[in-house]
Structure formats: C-alpha cells, structure tokens
C-alpha positions in Angstrom: 131.2 126.2 80.2 129.5 124.8 76.9 126.3 124.0 79.1 126.4 127.3 80.6 126.2 129.1 77.3 123.5 127.0 76.0 121.2 126.2 78.8 122.0 129.0 81.7 122.8 128.1 85.1 120.1 127.2 87.3 119.8 127.9 91.1 122.2 126.0 93.2 122.1 127.9 96.3 118.8 129.1 97.9 119.1 132.9 99.0 117.3 136.2 99.3 116.8 136.5 95.5 115.2 132.8 95.0 113.1 133.2 98.4 111.7 136.8 96.8 110.8 135.2 93.5 109.0 132.1 95.4 107.1 134.7 97.2 106.1 136.3 94.0 104.9 132.9 92.5 103.1 132.1 95.7 101.1 135.2 95.2 100.3 135.0 91.4 99.3 131.4 91.9 96.6 131.8 94.8 94.9 128.8 95.6 96.4 127.1 92.6 99.6 126.5 94.6 98.3 123.7 96.4 97.2 121.8 93.1 98.8 120.4 90.2 102.2 122.4 89.2 104.6 121.9 86.5 108.2 123.6 86.7 109.0 123.9 82.7 112.8 123.7 83.0 113.4 122.7 86.5 117.2 122.8 86.5 118.6 120.7 89.4 115.3 120.9 91.0 115.5 123.8 93.7 112.0 125.4 92.9 110.5 121.8 92.7 111.3 121.2 96.3 110.3 124.6 97.5 106.9 124.5 95.6 106.3 121.0 97.0 106.2 122.4 100.7 102.9 124.2 99.8 100.8 120.8 99.4 100.4 120.4 95.7 101.7 118.0 93.5 104.7 119.2 91.8 106.3 117.9 88.5 109.6 118.8 87.1 110.5 118.8 83.3 114.2 119.3 82.4 115.7 118.9 79.0 119.3 118.3 80.2 119.7 114.6 81.5 122.3 115.4 84.1 120.3 118.0 85.6 117.2 115.8 85.6 119.2 113.2 87.5 120.1 115.7 90.0 116.8 117.0 90.6 115.3 113.5 91.0 117.1 113.9 94.5 114.5 116.3 95.3 111.8 114.8 93.8 110.4 111.6 92.3 108.4 113.4 89.6 111.2 114.7 87.3 110.6 114.1 83.4 113.3 114.3 81.0 111.9 116.2 77.9 112.0 119.2 76.0 109.3 122.0 76.7 108.6 122.1 72.8 106.9 118.8 73.5 105.6 118.0 76.8 104.6 114.5 77.0 101.8 114.9 79.2 97.9 115.3 78.4 96.2 118.9 77.9 94.8 120.8 80.6 96.0 119.3 83.9 97.9 122.1 85.4 96.9 124.6 87.9 100.0 126.5 87.5 103.2 126.2 85.5 106.5 127.8 86.3 108.8 128.9 83.8 111.6 130.6 85.3 114.3 131.8 83.1 114.0 129.2 80.6 112.3 130.2 77.5 115.4 132.1 76.3 117.3 129.0 76.2 114.9 126.7 74.3 114.9 125.9 70.6 111.6 127.1 69.9 110.1 129.7 72.2 106.8 130.0 70.4 106.3 126.4 70.6 107.3 126.2 74.3 104.6 128.9 75.3 101.9 127.1 73.1 102.9 123.7 74.9 102.5 125.6 78.3 99.0 126.6 77.6 98.1 123.4 76.1 98.9 121.4 79.4 97.5 124.4 81.4 93.7 124.1 82.9 91.2 126.8 82.0 91.8 129.2 84.8 95.3 127.9 85.5 98.0 130.5 85.8 101.8 130.5 84.2 104.3 132.5 86.1 106.9 133.4 83.8 110.3 135.0 84.2 112.9 135.8 81.4 115.5 138.4 80.4 114.3 141.7 79.6 116.3 143.7 76.5 116.2 147.0 78.7 118.8 145.5 81.2 122.2 147.3 80.7 124.1 144.0 80.8 124.0 140.5 79.0 124.1 138.2 81.8 124.7 134.9 79.7 128.3 136.1 78.2 129.2 136.5 74.5 130.9 134.7 71.9 133.6 136.7 70.0 135.8 135.3 67.2 134.7 131.7 68.0 135.5 131.9 71.9 132.8 132.2 74.6 133.4 134.8 77.2 131.4 134.3 80.2 129.6 136.8 82.7 128.0 140.1 82.3 128.7 142.1 79.2 127.8 145.8 79.5 125.3 147.2 76.6 125.2 144.3 74.2 121.6 144.0 74.6 121.3 147.8 73.2 123.1 146.8 70.2 120.8 146.6 66.9 119.1 143.1 67.1 121.1 141.4 64.2 124.6 142.4 65.9 123.3 141.7 69.4 122.4 138.3 68.2 125.5 137.6 66.7 127.6 138.2 69.9 124.8 136.2 71.8 123.3 133.5 69.6 123.1 131.2 72.4 120.5 133.1 74.3 117.4 135.3 73.6 116.5 138.5 75.3 112.9 139.9 75.3 111.1 143.5 74.9 107.7 144.0 76.0 106.7 143.5 72.5 108.7 140.5 71.9 107.0 138.9 75.0 103.5 140.1 73.6 104.2 138.2 70.3 104.5 134.8 72.0 100.8 134.8 73.2 99.3 136.0 70.1 96.5 134.1 69.2 96.8 132.2 72.3 93.5 131.5 74.9 94.8 133.8 77.7 94.5 136.8 79.6 97.4 138.8 81.3 97.0 139.3 84.8 100.3 140.8 85.8 103.0 142.4 83.5 106.1 144.0 85.2 109.8 144.1 85.3 112.0 143.6 88.1 115.6 143.8 89.3 117.7 141.2 90.7 118.5 140.6 94.6 122.4 141.0 93.9 123.0 138.5 96.4 126.8 138.1 95.3 127.3 141.9 95.5 125.8 142.0 99.1 127.9 138.7 100.1 131.1 141.0 99.0 130.2 144.5 100.0 127.6 144.0 102.9 125.7 147.0 103.6 126.6 148.8 100.6 125.2 145.9 98.2 122.0 145.7 100.4 121.5 149.3 99.7 121.9 148.9 96.1 119.5 146.2 96.1 116.9 148.4 98.2 117.4 151.3 95.6 117.1 149.1 92.3 114.0 147.3 93.8 112.3 150.6 94.7 112.8 151.7 91.0 110.3 148.7 90.1 107.6 151.1 91.0 108.6 153.6 88.5 109.1 153.7 85.0 112.9 153.1 85.4 111.6 149.6 86.0 112.3 149.1 82.2 115.8 148.9 83.0 115.2 145.7 85.1 116.8 142.2 84.9 113.7 140.1 84.1 110.4 140.2 82.8 107.7 138.8 85.3 104.3 137.7 83.6 101.3 136.0 84.9 99.1 134.6 82.2 95.9 132.8 83.0 94.3 130.2 80.5 90.5 131.6 79.6 
C-alpha cells in the first residue's frame, strides 16, 4: 500500500485502455517507433514489451528494484535508476515514453530535463500525467496520518496548499504547470491535449452501460469539456 501511494500502480493487465494509449504513442512517434526507445518509469514492463513489437530497441528505466526485476521478464534491457539522473549518454533516443510517472518522481523538473538531454534532436517525448481538472484524485489521500486508497472526489479542486496536504505523495498538473516544466528547454510542442480514461473496470462490472459512459466521455475530448479529462497527453519534440 505504501508503494502504491508513493509510486502509483503500473499496468498489470493489458486491456482496451492500454491498447488505446499504445496507439496514441505509435501515432505520435511516427517512424521513431522503429528506433531507439526509452520508457522512463517502465513499471513491470508491459509497455516495454508492446513497444518492442514494432521492431525498435526498447530500454526500460525503473526506480523500484522489485518492479525493475519483474520488468526483466519482458526485456533484458531494464535499468534500475532514477529518472532525475538517467545513466545514459546525451542524444541517443528517438522516442521516450513517460506514462503517468512524473507526478511521482522526487524532482519533476529534473526528470523532464533528463529526458530532453537523452533525446536526439528531432526525437519526441510522449508524456501522460494527471490533469488537475479531473474531478477525482485517483491516487488516494492521507488523513490524520492514515492513507486512504482510491478515487477521492473534488480533492484536486481544493486550493493548492490544502490539496497538497491531503495528497503530498503525488502531483497533479494544470496546463500552466505543464508549460513551466519545459520553460527554457530546446523543444517544440507537437500535441497538447487532455484525455479521459477507458474505464475498463466499470465496463467489466456494468457491461453496455459502462461502454456507453466511455463513449460519451471520450467524445468530450473533442470539446472544451476535455478540460475535465483524466490525463494530459503531450507530445514534445527536441529542436
């Protein structure tokens, strides 16, 4: 439970939500999907395995030793290290995936700088992270010294100081917060949007009603109401 609070829960089961995000990554990457790829914060290695199927060389970076060891089942190229200090040379990757990771690192600015450092000019970062506009804090909260796991309504809408007292273990980002992460870096933005989830658990429980909910919410991604979505999805290219 402590690990879930501090580092989030990686993908353990591959379902429609993960498949959708993989397709988004593939489109963002273009021909880079066949080159040198880094998954920065690879968890147990599910995206490493899926990305490898496109024919490129995929390296996974994971801070947690236990998860890095499990990821080694899917790939021999797993590095146990922190994203704020990637032990690799400059300008070697065509594509970097950061999937719901920067909110958990000790220093998100340093983690972003490191990704840009190891990215080739013309290479791209595909970045997913939590949107402050989403009505639920999905990582749980601390209250009176005890951690309460699960979705908590309206926590992210509280003033920042109070919100961060309830959820000191995880960051959440507005569009402005995201922009600040890249200030001064040699990048251009290819895509900046917000997406809703796939709600696979709801569909597993409620069937057609869950599928209807997913269809409605994902339709909202094409409207101004996308600001209420679950995650930012940004594609950043090194200039």
